Structures are given as C-alpha cells and as structure tokens.
C-alpha positions in Angstrom: -60.5 -41.6 -5.0 -62.7 -42.2 -8.3 -60.9 -42.6 -11.2 -62.0 -40.6 -14.0 -61.5 -41.7 -17.4 -59.6 -39.5 -20.0 -60.5 -39.4 -23.8 -57.2 -38.4 -25.2 -56.1 -37.9 -29.0 -53.0 -37.4 -30.5 -52.6 -34.9 -33.6 -49.2 -34.1 -35.5 -50.0 -30.7 -36.3 -47.6 -29.2 -38.8 -48.3 -25.9 -37.3 -51.2 -25.9 -34.8 -51.8 -22.0 -35.2 -52.7 -22.6 -39.0 -55.2 -25.2 -38.1 -57.4 -23.5 -35.2 -60.2 -24.2 -36.1 -60.4 -27.5 -37.7 -58.7 -28.3 -34.1 -61.3 -26.6 -31.6 -64.0 -28.5 -33.5 -62.2 -31.4 -33.2 -62.0 -30.9 -29.4 -65.4 -30.6 -29.2 -66.8 -32.4 -31.2 -64.7 -35.7 -29.9 -65.2 -34.6 -26.4 -61.2 -34.9 -26.1 -59.9 -34.4 -22.5 -56.3 -34.3 -23.5 -54.5 -33.6 -26.8 -50.8 -34.7 -27.3 -49.9 -32.0 -30.4 -46.3 -32.8 -32.3 -44.7 -30.5 -34.8 -46.3 -27.5 -33.4 -43.9 -24.7 -34.4 -44.6 -22.5 -32.1 -42.1 -20.0 -30.8 -41.9 -17.9 -27.6 -44.3 -15.2 -29.1 -47.3 -18.2 -30.2 -50.2 -17.4 -28.1 -53.2 -19.7 -28.8 -55.9 -19.8 -26.4 -58.9 -22.4 -26.8 -62.4 -22.2 -24.5 -62.0 -24.3 -21.7 -58.7 -25.6 -22.3 -55.0 -25.3 -20.8 -52.4 -25.2 -23.5 -48.4 -25.9 -22.6 -45.7 -26.3 -25.0 -42.2 -27.1 -25.5 -40.6 -25.3 -28.5 -37.3 -26.2 -30.8 -34.3 -25.5 -28.4 -33.2 -23.1 -31.5 -36.3 -21.1 -31.1 -37.7 -20.9 -34.6 -41.0 -22.0 -35.8 -40.4 -25.4 -36.5 -40.7 -28.9 -34.4 -41.9 -28.6 -30.8 -45.0 -30.8 -29.0 -48.1 -29.3 -27.1 -50.4 -30.3 -24.6 -53.8 -29.0 -24.3 -56.1 -30.1 -21.2 -59.5 -29.3 -20.1 -59.2 -26.5 -17.4 -61.0 -28.8 -15.2 -59.0 -31.5 -15.2 -56.5 -31.3 -11.8 -53.0 -31.0 -13.0 -49.9 -29.1 -13.5 -47.4 -28.4 -15.7 -43.8 -30.7 -15.2 -40.7 -29.2 -16.7 -40.3 -29.8 -20.4 -37.9 -31.7 -21.9 -35.5 -30.2 -24.5 -32.9 -31.6 -26.2 -32.0 -31.7 -29.9 -33.0 -35.3 -30.3 -36.6 -35.2 -28.5 -38.9 -32.0 -27.6 -41.9 -32.5 -25.1 -44.3 -31.2 -23.0 -45.1 -32.9 -19.9 -48.1 -32.6 -17.1 -48.6 -34.2 -13.8 -52.3 -35.3 -14.1 -53.8 -35.4 -10.2 -57.0 -37.1 -10.7 -55.8 -40.5 -10.4 -55.1 -42.7 -7.2 -51.5 -42.5 -8.5 -48.9 -40.3 -9.9 -49.7 -39.9 -14.1 -47.1 -38.3 -16.2 -49.0 -37.5 -19.8 -46.1 -36.3 -22.5 -46.5 -35.0 -25.8 -43.1 -35.7 -28.1 -41.6 -34.6 -31.3 -38.4 -36.0 -32.2 -37.2 -34.6 -35.4 -35.6 -36.9 -38.1 -32.1 -37.1 -37.5 -29.1 -37.4 -40.0 -27.5 -39.4 -36.9 -28.6 -42.0 -35.3 -30.4 -41.7 -31.9 -29.2 -44.1 -29.2 -31.5 -45.9 -26.8 -29.9 -43.7 -23.8 -31.8 -40.7 -25.6 -35.2 -42.9 -25.1 -34.3 -44.7 -22.0 -33.3 -40.7 -20.6 -36.8 -39.4 -21.6 -38.8 -42.4 -20.3 -37.2 -42.0 -16.8 -37.9 -38.8 -16.4 -41.4 -39.3 -16.5 -41.5 -41.7 -13.9 -43.0 -45.5 -13.8 -47.0 -44.4 -15.1 -46.7 -42.2 -18.2 -48.8 -41.7 -21.5 -46.8 -40.7 -24.4 -47.9 -39.5 -27.7 -46.6 -38.1 -31.0 -44.2 -37.9 -33.6 -41.5 -40.1 -33.0 -40.1 -39.6 -36.6 -39.7 -43.7 -37.2 -40.8 -45.7 -39.7 -40.6 -49.7 -40.6 -41.6 -52.0 -43.3 -43.8 -53.8 -40.7 -46.0 -50.3 -40.0 -46.9 -49.6 -43.8 -43.9 -47.7 -44.3 -42.1 -48.1 -47.6 -39.0 -47.8 -45.7 -37.4 -48.7 -42.4 -35.4 -45.5 -40.5 -32.4 -46.1 -37.8 -34.3 -45.1 -35.0 -36.7 -48.3 -35.4 -33.5 -50.7 -35.9 -32.3 -49.7 -32.4 -35.7 -50.2 -30.5 -37.7 -52.7 -32.4 -37.7 -56.3 -33.3 -40.5 -57.9 -34.8 
C-alpha cells in the first residue's frame, strides 16, 4: 500500500458556522486534506456542508452552542468515524484514516478552561482511547509563560516541566 501524505491544519473557530466562507477559502487555497477545528459552537441542529469534504463533530455534552470539536476531511480520503469522546473536560471528534499501512486515528479536541484541575488520568484515558498511532489537534486551554503566555494554568503544571 502506498503511503499518502496528508495536509493537516488546526483551526480554533470560536463559532465555525460564522466563518464558513473564510473556512472554505482556506481549505481550497491551502489544499488542506484534514482540518481539526475546536470551539465549533455546534448543536445537534447545526448543518454545515462544504463541497468535496465530509464533516464530523462532537458537541458540548450539555447540547448548547459552545465548545465542541470537528474534523473536516476530504471525501476522497478513505476514513470512517470512530466514536466521539465527550466529557465535561474533553470533547473530541475522532476518525480512523485507512489510507495508511497501519491504523491512524485523527482527533480534533476541545478542552474547556476549567475552574477545577484536570488530572493526568483524564488525559491518559483520552489518549489510550486513540490507540498507538494518532494525531490530535485542538484547543487544550493550557497556557504557560514559556509559550509566550502571561500566565501558567493548572492544566500545564501537571503535564509539562521545562
């Protein structure tokens, strides 16, 4: 099987439907195969169609228009939807790409800023859900001074040591 390269982009949308024309232009101008979107603000009633692409999304568990993640993938790529991962701490849309000689899961993630600390177990459970080979992109809502932020969040403190 020939290994096909993928052009993957990540987009923090802050409302994906509101930026539809900009999104379509970006996909076509940059020849994007897979777009991982966070903060889609989708609900079960949201419909977004883009010619030559399929859309898979995971909404916020409370069903209201905030948070959420989506994957937009070329319809010509062999793939199927894997079960979404939805908790109050992590929302992820997941696909399995079958153009590879081995299983590859691709996930778009949104992890809302929380007042309560997210545990390593939460991240570990999510990443184990994806299997051995995966690509994850999205908004982890994690900030650190080393990354140019003016503050460091508790999410970073548990997983990052410079």
